[in-house]
C-alpha positions in Angstrom: 0.0 0.0 0.0 1.3 3.5 -0.9 2.2 5.9 1.9 0.1 8.6 3.3 1.0 12.0 1.7 1.2 15.5 3.1 1.3 18.2 0.5 2.4 21.7 1.6 1.8 24.7 -0.6 3.2 27.9 0.8 2.3 31.4 -0.5 4.5 34.5 -0.2 3.1 37.9 -1.1 3.7 41.5 -0.5 1.3 44.1 -1.9 2.1 46.5 -4.6 3.2 49.7 -2.9 4.3 48.1 0.3 7.4 49.8 2.0 10.8 48.5 1.3 11.6 48.2 5.0 8.4 46.0 5.4 9.6 43.7 2.6 13.1 43.5 4.0 11.8 42.6 7.4 9.6 39.9 5.9 12.6 38.6 4.0 14.8 38.5 7.0 12.2 37.1 9.4 10.6 34.5 7.1 11.5 34.1 3.4 15.2 33.7 3.9 15.3 31.6 7.1 12.6 29.3 5.8 14.6 28.4 2.7 17.7 27.9 4.8 15.9 25.4 7.0 14.3 23.7 4.0 17.7 23.3 2.3 18.9 21.2 5.3 16.1 18.7 4.7 16.4 17.5 1.1 13.7 14.9 1.5 11.1 17.6 2.2 9.4 18.5 -1.0 6.7 21.2 -1.3 5.1 23.8 -3.5 6.0 27.5 -3.2 4.2 30.5 -4.7 5.7 33.9 -4.8 3.7 36.7 -6.4 5.2 38.8 -9.1 5.2 42.0 -7.1 7.4 40.2 -4.5 9.6 38.5 -7.1 10.3 41.9 -8.7 11.5 43.2 -5.3 13.5 40.0 -4.5 15.2 40.2 -7.9 16.2 43.8 -7.2 17.1 43.5 -3.5 18.2 39.9 -3.1 19.1 38.2 -6.4 21.0 35.5 -4.6 17.7 34.3 -3.1 16.4 33.5 -6.6 19.5 31.5 -7.3 18.9 29.6 -4.0 15.3 28.9 -5.0 16.4 27.8 -8.4 18.8 25.3 -6.9 16.0 23.8 -4.8 13.7 23.7 -7.8 16.3 22.0 -10.0 16.8 19.2 -7.4 13.0 18.8 -7.2 12.6 20.0 -3.6 10.5 23.0 -4.5 7.8 23.2 -7.1 7.2 26.8 -8.2 3.5 27.6 -8.5 2.0 30.3 -10.7 -1.0 32.6 -10.5 -1.8 36.2 -11.5 1.5 38.1 -11.6 0.3 41.0 -9.4 -2.0 38.8 -7.2 -5.4 40.0 -8.5 -8.6 38.4 -7.4 -9.1 36.7 -10.8 -12.9 36.8 -10.8 -12.8 40.6 -10.3 -10.8 41.5 -13.3 -11.7 41.5 -17.0 -11.3 38.2 -18.9 -8.5 39.5 -21.1 -6.5 40.6 -18.1 -6.9 37.2 -16.3 -5.1 35.3 -19.0 -2.4 37.9 -19.3 -1.7 38.1 -15.6 -1.4 34.3 -15.4 0.8 34.2 -18.5 3.1 36.9 -17.2 3.9 35.0 -14.0 4.2 31.7 -15.9 6.6 33.4 -18.4 8.7 34.8 -15.5 8.9 31.4 -13.7 9.8 29.6 -16.9 12.5 32.2 -17.6 14.0 32.0 -14.1 13.4 28.3 -13.2 13.4 26.6 -16.6 9.9 25.1 -16.0 6.5 26.4 -16.7 4.2 26.1 -13.6 1.5 23.5 -13.6 -0.5 25.1 -10.7 -1.9 28.5 -9.9 -2.4 30.0 -6.5 -5.8 31.8 -6.1 -5.5 35.1 -4.4 -7.2 34.8 -1.0 -8.6 31.4 -2.3 -11.5 33.3 -3.8 -13.4 30.8 -5.9 -16.4 31.1 -8.2 -17.9 28.4 -10.3 -16.6 29.8 -13.7 -13.0 29.6 -12.6 -12.2 26.1 -14.1 -12.7 27.4 -17.7 -10.7 30.5 -16.9 -7.8 28.6 -15.4 -7.8 25.8 -18.0 -7.7 28.2 -20.8 -4.6 29.7 -19.2 -2.8 26.4 -19.1 -3.4 25.7 -15.4 -3.6 22.1 -14.2 -4.5 22.6 -10.6 -5.3 25.1 -7.8 -5.9 25.0 -4.1 -8.9 26.2 -2.1 -10.0 25.6 1.5 -11.9 22.7 2.9 -14.8 24.9 3.7 -15.4 25.4 -0.1 -16.0 21.6 -0.3 -18.0 21.4 3.0 -20.3 24.2 1.8 -21.0 22.0 -1.3 -22.0 19.1 0.9 -18.8 17.1 1.1 -18.1 15.2 4.3 -14.8 15.9 6.1 -13.6 12.4 5.4 -13.9 12.9 1.7 -11.2 15.7 1.6 -8.1 13.5 1.4 -7.4 13.8 -2.3 -7.9 16.0 -5.3 -11.1 16.6 -7.2 -12.0 17.7 -10.7 -13.9 21.0 -11.1 -15.4 21.7 -14.5 -17.0 24.7 -16.3 -18.1 24.7 -19.9 -16.3 21.4 -20.5 -13.0 22.7 -19.2 -11.6 21.3 -16.0 -8.9 21.8 -13.4 -7.9 19.7 -10.4 -8.7 21.3 -7.1 -6.9 20.5 -3.9 -8.8 20.9 -0.6 -6.6 22.7 1.9 -7.4 21.4 5.4 -8.2 24.0 8.1 -7.1 21.7 10.9 -3.6 21.7 9.4 -3.6 25.4 8.9 -4.4 26.0 12.6 -2.0 23.3 13.8 1.1 24.5 11.8 3.0 26.1 13.4 0.9 27.1 16.4 0.8 23.7 18.1 3.5 21.3 19.0 5.2 19.2 16.4 3.9 16.1 18.2 0.3 17.4 18.0 0.7 17.8 14.2 2.3 14.4 13.7 -0.4 12.8 15.8 -3.1 14.5 13.7 -1.4 13.2 10.5 -1.0 9.7 12.0 -4.7 9.5 12.8 -5.6 10.7 9.3 -3.4 8.1 7.8 -5.0 5.4 9.9 -8.5 6.5 8.8 -7.5 7.2 5.1 -4.6 4.9 4.3 -2.8 5.8 1.1 -4.5 9.2 0.8 -3.2 12.7 0.7 -3.7 15.7 3.0 -3.2 19.2 1.6 -2.3 22.4 3.4 -2.1 25.8 1.7 -1.2 28.9 3.7 1.0 32.0 4.0 4.7 31.7 4.1 4.6 34.7 6.4 3.1 32.6 9.2 6.6 31.2 9.5 8.3 34.3 10.9 6.3 37.4 10.1 3.1 36.8 12.1 3.5 38.0 15.7 5.6 35.7 17.8 6.3 33.2 14.9 9.9 34.2 14.2 11.0 33.2 17.7 8.8 30.1 17.6 10.0 28.8 14.2 13.7 29.8 14.2 14.9 30.7 17.7 13.0 27.9 19.4 13.4 25.7 16.3 9.9 24.6 15.6 10.4 24.5 11.8 13.6 22.5 12.1 11.9 20.1 14.5 8.9 19.8 12.2 10.9 18.9 9.1 13.0 16.4 11.1 9.9 14.8 12.5 8.5 14.4 9.0 11.7 12.7 7.9 11.8 10.4 10.9 8.3 9.2 9.9 9.1 8.5 6.3 8.2 4.8 6.7 4.5 5.8 6.5 4.5 9.4 5.5 5.6 11.1 2.2 6.1 14.8 2.0 5.6 15.6 -1.7 5.0 18.5 -4.1 1.6 19.2 -5.4 2.3 17.9 -9.0 4.0 14.7 -7.6 0.9 14.0 -5.6 -1.4 14.5 -8.5 0.8 12.4 -10.8 0.6 9.5 -8.3 -3.2 9.2 -8.0 -6.3 10.0 -9.9 -8.9 12.6 -8.8 -11.4 11.2 -6.3 -14.3 12.6 -8.3 -16.1 15.7 -9.4 -16.5 18.8 -7.3 -19.0 21.6 -8.0 -18.0 24.3 -5.6 -20.0 27.4 -4.6 -18.6 31.0 -4.6 -16.4 31.0 -1.5 -13.1 32.0 0.2 -11.7 31.0 3.6 -14.2 31.3 6.4 -12.8 34.5 7.9 -12.9 36.3 4.6 -16.6 35.5 4.1 -17.3 36.8 7.5 -15.3 40.1 6.9 -17.3 40.7 3.7 -20.6 40.9 5.5 -22.1 44.3 6.4 -21.5 45.2 10.0 -25.0 44.5 11.4 -25.1 41.2 9.5 -21.7 40.3 10.7 -22.8 40.7 14.3 -25.8 38.4 13.7 -23.5 35.9 11.9 -21.1 35.8 14.9 -24.1 35.3 17.3 -25.3 32.4 15.2 -21.8 30.8 15.0 -21.6 31.0 18.8 -25.1 29.6 19.2 -24.4 26.6 17.1 -20.8 26.1 18.3 -21.8 22.9 20.0 -23.1 21.6 16.6 -20.0 21.4 14.4 -21.9 19.7 11.6 -24.0 22.8 11.1 -21.0 25.1 10.6 -20.5 24.5 6.9 -23.9 25.8 6.2 -23.1 29.2 7.7 -21.6 30.6 4.6 -21.2 34.4 5.3 -20.8 36.7 2.3 -18.8 36.5 -0.9 -15.7 38.5 -1.8 -17.7 40.7 -4.2 -19.7 42.0 -1.2 -16.8 44.3 -0.3 -17.8 46.5 -3.2 -21.2 47.2 -1.7 -19.8 47.3 1.9 -17.1 49.9 1.0 -17.9 52.4 -1.7 -14.2 53.4 -1.7 -13.3 49.8 -2.8 -16.0 49.9 -5.4 -14.8 53.2 -6.9 -11.2 51.9 -7.1 -12.5 48.7 -8.8 -14.6 50.5 -11.3 -11.7 52.9 -12.1 -9.7 49.7 -12.8 -12.4 48.4 -15.1 -12.7 51.7 -16.8 -8.9 51.9 -17.5 -8.8 48.2 -18.6 -11.6 48.9 -21.2 -9.6 51.8 -22.6 -6.5 49.7 -22.9 -8.3 46.8 -24.5 -9.8 49.2 -27.1 -6.3 50.4 -27.9 -4.9 46.8 -28.1 -7.6 46.0 -30.7 -6.9 49.0 -32.8 -5.0 48.9 -36.1 -2.1 51.0 -34.9 1.1 49.1 -34.7 3.9 51.6 -34.5 6.9 50.9 -32.2 6.3 54.0 -29.9 2.6 53.1 -29.7 3.3 49.5 -28.7 5.9 50.5 -26.1 3.5 53.0 -24.6 0.6 50.4 -24.6 2.9 47.8 -22.9 3.7 50.4 -20.2 0.0 51.2 -19.7 -0.8 47.5 -19.4 1.9 47.0 -16.7 0.5 49.9 -14.7 -3.0 48.5 -15.1 -2.0 45.0 -13.9 -0.2 46.6 -10.9 -3.5 48.4 -10.2 -5.3 45.0 -10.0 -3.4 43.8 -6.9 -6.0 42.6 -4.5 -5.0 43.9 -1.1 -6.5 47.4 -1.2 -9.8 46.2 -2.5 -11.0 44.6 0.7 -10.7 44.8 4.5 -10.0 42.1 7.1 -7.1 41.2 9.3 -4.9 41.1 6.2 -6.9 43.3 3.8 -5.4 46.7 2.9 -8.4 48.9 2.2 -7.7 50.8 5.4 -4.0 51.2 4.5 -3.6 54.5 2.6 -0.2 53.8 1.0 -1.6 50.5 -0.5 -4.6 52.3 -1.9 -2.3 55.1 -3.2 -0.1 52.6 -5.0 -3.1 51.2 -6.9 -4.6 54.7 -7.6 -1.2 55.9 -8.8 -0.8 52.9 -11.1 -4.3 53.4 -12.6 -3.7 57.1 -13.0 -0.5 56.4 -14.9 -2.2 53.8 -17.1 -5.1 56.0 -17.9 -3.0 59.0 -18.6 -1.0 57.0 -21.2 -4.2 55.4 -22.6 -5.9 58.8 -23.0 -2.9 60.3 -24.7 -2.9 57.4 -27.2 -6.7 57.6 -27.7 -6.7 61.4 -28.3 -3.4 61.2 -30.1 -2.6 64.7 -28.9 -0.6 66.4 -26.2 -3.6 68.6 -25.1 -7.1 67.4 -24.9 -10.3 67.6 -22.8 -13.4 65.4 -22.7 -16.5 64.8 -20.6 -18.7 61.7 -20.3 -22.0 61.2 -18.5 -22.5 57.5 -17.5 -22.7 55.2 -14.5 -19.0 55.1 -13.8 -19.2 53.3 -10.5 -22.1 50.9 -11.3 -24.4 52.2 -8.5 -27.4 52.9 -10.8 -26.7 56.7 -11.0 -24.8 58.5 -13.7 -21.6 60.5 -13.0 -19.8 63.3 -14.9 -16.3 62.3 -15.8 -14.0 65.2 -16.8 -10.6 64.4 -18.3 -7.8 66.4 -19.8 -4.1 66.0 -20.2 -3.7 67.7 -16.8 -6.7 66.4 -14.7 -9.4 63.8 -14.1 -12.4 64.6 -11.9 -15.4 62.4 -11.2 -18.5 64.3 -10.1 -21.5 62.5 -8.5 -24.7 64.4 -9.0 -26.6 61.8 -6.9 -24.4 62.6 -3.9 -24.6 66.4 -3.5 -22.7 67.0 -6.8 -19.5 66.2 -4.9 -16.2 65.2 -6.5 -15.4 61.7 -5.4 -12.1 61.3 -7.4 -9.7 64.1 -8.3 -6.4 63.3 -10.1 -3.4 65.5 -11.0 -2.0 63.8 -14.0 1.1 65.9 -14.2 2.2 64.5 -10.8 0.3 61.2 -11.3 -1.5 61.5 -8.0 -5.0 60.8 -6.7 -5.7 63.7 -4.4 -8.7 62.6 -2.4 -8.1 58.8 -1.7 -9.7 59.0 1.7 -11.9 56.6 3.7 -15.0 57.3 5.6 -15.0 56.5 9.3 -17.7 53.8 9.8 -18.7 51.4 12.4 -17.0 48.0 12.2 -18.1 45.0 14.1 -14.7 44.6 15.8 -15.1 48.1 17.4 -17.2 46.5 20.1 -14.3 44.1 20.8 -12.0 47.0 21.1 -14.2 48.7 23.7 -14.5 45.5 25.6 -11.0 44.1 25.2 -9.8 42.5 28.4 -6.4 41.2 27.2 -5.1 38.7 24.6 -4.7 35.0 24.8 -1.3 33.8 26.2 1.4 32.3 24.0 1.6 32.2 20.2 -1.8 31.9 18.6 -3.3 32.2 15.2 -3.6 35.7 13.9 -7.4 35.3 13.9 -7.5 34.7 17.7 -5.7 37.9 18.9 -6.9 41.1 20.4 -4.0 43.5 20.4 -3.8 47.3 20.3 -1.0 49.5 19.1 -1.9 52.4 21.5 -4.0 53.0 24.5 -7.4 54.6 24.4 -8.2 54.0 20.8 -11.9 53.9 21.6 -11.9 57.7 21.9 -11.2 57.9 18.1 -14.4 56.0 17.2 -16.2 58.7 15.3 -18.4 57.8 12.3 -18.9 59.9 9.2 -22.3 60.9 7.9 -21.2 61.0 4.2 -18.5 59.6 2.0 -15.3 61.6 2.1 -15.6 63.6 -1.1 -14.6 67.2 -2.2 -16.8 70.2 -2.7 -19.6 69.0 -0.3 -21.9 71.9 0.6 -22.7 72.0 4.3 -25.4 74.3 5.7 -25.7 74.2 9.5 -26.7 76.0 12.6 -24.3 78.8 13.6 -24.2 77.4 17.1 -22.2 74.4 15.9 -18.5 74.5 16.6 -15.2 73.2 15.3 -15.4 70.3 17.7 -18.7 69.3 16.2 -17.1 69.4 12.7 -14.1 67.2 13.7 -16.5 64.7 15.3 -19.0 64.8 12.3 -21.7 66.4 14.5 -22.6 69.4 12.4 -26.1 68.1 11.7 -26.0 69.8 8.3 -28.9 70.0 5.8 -28.9 66.6 4.3 -30.5 67.5 1.0 -28.0 70.2 0.2 -25.1 68.1 1.3 -26.0 64.8 -0.3 -29.1 65.3 -2.4 -29.6 64.5 -6.0 -28.5 67.4 -8.3 -29.6 67.6 -11.9 -27.0 68.3 -14.6 -27.6 71.6 -16.5 -24.4 71.7 -18.6 -22.0 69.0 -19.8 -19.3 71.4 -21.1 -15.9 69.8 -20.2 -14.7 73.2 -18.9 -17.8 74.4 -17.2 -20.3 71.7 -16.0 -23.1 73.0 -13.8 -25.6 71.2 -11.5 -28.7 72.3 -9.7 -30.7 71.0 -6.8 -34.2 72.0 -5.7 -35.7 70.3 -2.7 -39.2 70.4 -1.0 -38.1 72.2 2.2 -37.6 75.4 0.3 -33.9 75.3 -0.4 -32.3 75.6 -3.9 -28.6 75.2 -4.7 -26.6 75.6 -7.8 -23.0 74.4 -8.3 -21.0 75.5 -11.3 -17.6 74.0 -11.8 -14.9 75.4 -14.0 -11.8 73.5 -15.1 -8.7 75.0 -16.7 -5.1 74.1 -17.3 -2.1 75.7 -15.7 1.5 75.5 -16.7 2.2 72.3 -14.6 -1.2 71.5 -13.1 -4.8 72.6 -13.2 -7.4 74.8 -11.6 -10.8 73.5 -10.5 -13.1 76.1 -9.2 -16.6 75.9 -7.8 -19.2 78.7 -7.6 -22.1 78.0 -5.3 -25.4 79.8 -4.8 -27.9 78.8 -2.1 -31.3 80.3 -1.9 -34.6 79.7 -0.1 -38.2 80.7 -0.8 -38.8 82.7 2.4 -36.7 84.7 4.8 -35.3 83.1 7.9 -34.0 84.7 11.1 -32.0 81.6 12.1 -28.2 82.3 12.2 -26.6 79.8 9.8 -23.1 79.0 8.5 -22.3 77.7 5.1 -19.3 75.5 4.4 -17.6 73.9 1.4 -15.7 70.8 2.5 -12.6 69.5 0.8 -10.8 66.2 1.6 -7.2 65.5 0.7 -4.9 62.7 1.7 -1.1 63.2 1.5 -0.6 60.0 3.4 2.2 60.4 6.0 1.0 62.7 8.8 4.3 62.7 10.6 6.7 63.1 7.7 8.3 66.6 7.4 8.0 66.5 3.6 4.2 66.7 3.8 2.5 69.6 5.4 0.0 72.5 5.5 1.3 76.0 5.0 -0.7 79.2 5.8 0.5 82.7 6.3 4.1 81.5 6.0 3.9 78.9 8.7 4.1 75.1 8.3 2.0 72.6 10.1 2.0 68.7 10.1 -0.8 66.9 8.3 -2.4 65.9 11.6 -3.0 69.6 12.2 -6.3 70.3 13.9 -7.2 74.0 14.0 -9.3 77.0 13.1 -7.3 79.1 10.7 -7.8 82.5 9.1 -9.3 82.4 5.7 -6.2 83.3 3.7 -4.8 81.0 1.0 -4.2 77.5 2.3 -1.4 75.3 0.9 -0.9 71.6 1.1 2.5 70.3 0.0 3.6 66.7 -0.7 7.2 66.7 -1.7 7.2 62.9 -1.9 4.5 62.8 -4.5 5.7 66.1 -6.1 2.4 67.9 -5.6 1.4 71.3 -4.3 -2.3 72.2 -3.7 -3.5 75.7 -3.1 -7.0 76.4 -1.7 -8.6 79.8 -1.9 -12.1 80.7 -0.6 -12.8 84.5 -1.2 -14.7 86.2 1.7 -14.8 83.1 3.8 -14.5 83.7 7.6 -12.0 80.9 8.4 -10.8 77.4 7.6 -11.7 74.5 9.9 -9.1 71.8 9.5 -9.2 68.3 11.2 -7.6 64.9 10.5 -9.7 62.0 9.5 -8.5 59.0 11.6 -9.9 55.5 11.4 -9.5 52.7 13.9 -9.1 49.4 12.2 -7.9 45.9 12.8 -4.8 44.5 11.2 -2.5 41.5 11.7 -0.5 43.6 14.2 -3.6 44.6 16.2 -5.9 47.6 16.4 -4.4 50.8 15.0 -5.3 54.4 14.3 -4.6 55.5 10.7 -4.6 58.9 9.2 -6.9 58.9 6.2 -6.4 62.5 5.1 -7.8 65.9 6.3 -11.2 67.4 6.1 -10.9 71.1 5.3 -14.0 73.3 5.6 -14.2 76.9 4.3 -16.7 78.6 6.5 -19.0 81.6 5.7 -21.7 83.2 7.8 -25.0 83.2 5.9 -27.8 85.8 6.7 -31.0 84.7 5.1 -33.0 87.3 7.1 -31.8 90.1 4.8 -31.4 88.2 1.5 -32.9 85.1 0.1 -29.6 84.1 -1.6 -26.0 83.3 -0.5 -23.1 83.0 -3.0 -19.6 81.7 -2.4 -16.7 80.1 -4.3 -13.8 77.9 -3.7 -10.8 77.3 -5.9 -8.3 74.5 -6.1 -5.0 74.9 -7.9 -2.4 72.2 -8.3 1.2 72.3 -9.4 3.7 69.5 -9.9 6.9 70.1 -8.0 10.2 69.6 -9.8 
């Protein structure tokens, strides 16, 4: 009888835009020592997947590591596994891009390791039923998902010791069920516990195979695991124990396992990811109810597979910021696809198109599109990297489409797929997306000369884990899975739990009682007129340089917003003229504000700051300032912004700070600054108020 097999598939990834020091730390703590230990145990064979974004960094920073991996691959100890080059969620990107992302990583691995990969790692193990035909058409033989994908389809736990065939439209791939028990045992429990578990599985399923797919970072990067794996020697002991038990246990690569036995049968799997991801994707109220149900049925483990949670796509409805970024990506991809299908074939055209495609694919990296312990939506520099990549890609694409150095255009369509049309203004200097359905606000504003997305903020919203932060009474002792921790990076984070009334857009019109204060503003308690702030405005003009929008609402208020867009020498000017009127006089003292939101990312960095009246202030500046010209400077992104609000009384400036959960614990993150130009409005003497606010940008040399 053949031996019982254990198949390990380890996945290493660093997001596009992550800091070099973070990558270097992960390399020193995990990637390098893991391979050093592995090399000392030549009978241990496994699959390893490195995303293209990480391989690019390794090739630049540690080329010797690629040589070490190649040596292990040549002697058959490591099987290099493919996937999308920049780690996209495959089902979220256009069909054309899926194949090209997979081919790009396969080409890279073939070039560096002399063998084309047979398997593909699925980012976040996000599966949908159409994936078999997508993967098979890209030359993929197998992939790995979690056991809960199978359990949700009605499989019994004992059926998951082997591969299955998944098919769509007649095309099939083999699917490996990664076992959660092994993920949670390795490396968080003793080596003996893991071996005892495998021995019991071998006794119950003789000659079968057990699969585990998980992050390489759990061997050194996750809290406490570097000391556990390398100082205390857990990994060395684990590999030695596997070798000592070779009389009944084989440690083999994924392809070797598949070559040695036929699939157990057919598997038709539902849309799924790992269990934590499907919980994170639920809206906050639903997530609370889901957790309550899980706890209620905790004594009935057979019921657990039928508590499915959400699907990965749910993040687009849960977080409008993720949806906007995603639809921007689709918009850019469509432009590039149109260019690729054109009859133009000149050398310069093709070089430019290839560059735009690379920026697009970088902008498809999954991390900033979702939020969980590992998800990066709350991480501004990861969002910025994707926005910047997409701005670069679209700027190139538009220059090719217009075939001109200077151009301007306007479109009116449902850009973000929310059922409402938006105005999209583009030129060689600027791109601005105006949402008539949300107070005629600007939800995306890009300076193309510096290739920056200027807003890129995130609303403060209630998350289900905020209750855990308020009630935290300490963390479990010892080294535990990252999903079982309650850690905090600073004391008193609960005092930052403010929640925003509206998305964080620019040019929002706020009409509020004159008794409201700056403190109310910073804590989102102005209680402003909701219709004027976020009502549906009708479009009066679609001129690219001067679009105008009007709102009339039943309570007697009318507002008109007229934008004007013009080019400057190395930037652009976007100005807003606003008029607010009512049908009858009112003696109530009121204030009018036009709110702007900009995110220059690093609140403590001296190269990013506010400047007013010749004085510099850090980005976390919180103040009431005189209404002179206000400057924001980002020397890192080479961008200067000037705000001018004629006749305004003052500026109210406050940081936007979210409290979120990450793999390192709860943390407070600067998401930009809210900047309100404030005017007194006397509707007892006049039925109309007028004001204006102007934004000028300049690229720094």
